[in-house]
C-alpha positions as CSV (number, residue, x, y, z in Angstrom):
1,M,280.4,46.0,54.3
2,P,280.1,42.6,56.0
3,K,277.3,44.1,58.2
4,N,275.3,45.2,55.2
5,R,275.8,41.8,53.5
6,L,274.6,40.0,56.7
7,L,271.5,42.2,56.8
8,L,270.8,41.6,53.1
9,I,271.1,37.9,53.5
10,G,268.7,38.0,56.5
11,L,266.2,40.0,54.6
12,L,266.5,37.6,51.7
13,I,265.8,34.7,53.9
14,I,262.7,36.4,55.4
15,L,261.5,37.3,51.9
16,I,261.9,33.7,50.7
17,G,260.0,32.4,53.8
18,L,257.1,34.8,53.2
19,A,257.0,33.9,49.5
20,T,256.8,30.2,50.5
21,V,253.9,30.8,52.9
22,F,251.9,32.9,50.4
23,L,252.6,31.0,47.2
24,S,252.4,27.4,48.5
25,P,248.6,27.1,48.1
26,F,248.9,27.9,44.4
27,F,251.8,25.4,43.9
28,V,250.1,22.7,45.9
29,S,246.7,23.0,44.2
30,G,248.3,23.2,40.8
31,G,250.6,20.3,41.5
32,L,247.7,18.1,42.8
33,R,245.6,19.0,39.8
34,F,248.4,18.1,37.4
35,W,249.2,14.8,39.3
36,L,245.5,13.7,39.3
37,R,245.1,14.4,35.6
38,W,248.4,12.6,34.8
39,Q,247.4,9.5,36.9
40,A,243.9,9.4,35.3
41,H,245.5,9.6,31.8
42,R,247.9,6.8,32.7
43,Q,245.0,4.6,33.7
44,G,242.9,5.5,30.7
45,L,240.3,7.3,32.8
46,S,238.7,10.7,32.3
47,I,238.7,13.1,35.3
48,D,236.7,16.3,36.0
49,L,238.0,18.4,38.9
50,G,236.3,21.4,40.5
51,K,237.9,23.9,42.9
52,I,240.9,22.7,44.9
53,D,241.5,24.7,48.1
54,A,244.9,24.1,49.6
55,P,245.5,26.5,52.6
56,F,249.0,26.6,54.1
57,L,249.6,23.6,56.5
58,R,245.9,22.7,56.4
59,P,244.0,19.8,54.8
60,I,243.4,20.1,51.1
61,T,239.7,20.2,50.0
62,I,238.6,19.2,46.5
63,E,235.1,20.3,45.4
64,H,233.4,18.1,42.8
65,L,235.6,15.2,41.7
66,H,234.3,13.0,38.9
67,I,236.2,10.0,37.5
68,A,234.9,7.8,34.7
69,N,235.9,5.3,32.1
70,P,235.6,6.6,28.5
71,H,232.7,5.1,26.5
72,G,233.4,1.8,24.7
73,S,235.6,0.2,27.4
74,K,234.7,-3.2,28.8
75,L,234.6,-2.1,32.4
76,E,232.2,0.7,33.2
77,A,233.2,2.8,36.2
78,D,231.8,6.1,37.4
79,L,232.9,7.8,40.6
80,S,231.4,11.1,41.6
81,I,232.4,12.9,44.9
82,E,231.0,16.3,45.8
83,R,233.6,17.1,48.5
84,A,236.9,15.3,49.4
85,T,239.3,16.3,52.1
86,V,242.9,15.1,52.0
87,D,245.2,15.6,55.0
88,L,248.9,15.3,54.1
89,N,251.6,14.6,56.7
90,L,254.6,16.2,55.1
91,A,257.1,14.8,57.7
92,K,256.0,11.2,57.0
93,I,256.0,11.8,53.3
94,L,259.6,13.1,53.3
95,T,261.1,10.7,55.8
96,G,259.2,7.6,54.9
97,A,258.3,7.0,58.5
98,G,255.7,4.4,59.4
99,G,252.0,5.3,59.7
100,R,249.7,7.1,57.3
101,A,251.2,10.0,55.3
102,V,247.9,10.7,53.5
103,R,244.5,10.6,55.2
104,G,241.3,11.3,53.4
105,T,237.6,11.8,54.2
């Protein structure tokens, strides 16, 4: 019985690891889309996002990003980017270590 339980726990750990690798791009791109829309709403801006490509352990690429002030505001701002690349350093984000945790081009 203990041998079967150990095998079951090992297989469960492997399954969770594989699910993390395969599902993380969906969670990262969805989370980034949600966070950008939330931040734009907080600042009173409108945002238009295109495709977000977030491969596992690779830089995130955002195709077509457009940020603008709504009509009728005193300050008129309009930012349009065709392609943005964001490189996240997860170790620095989680530990709060010095240096750049987010790099963009």
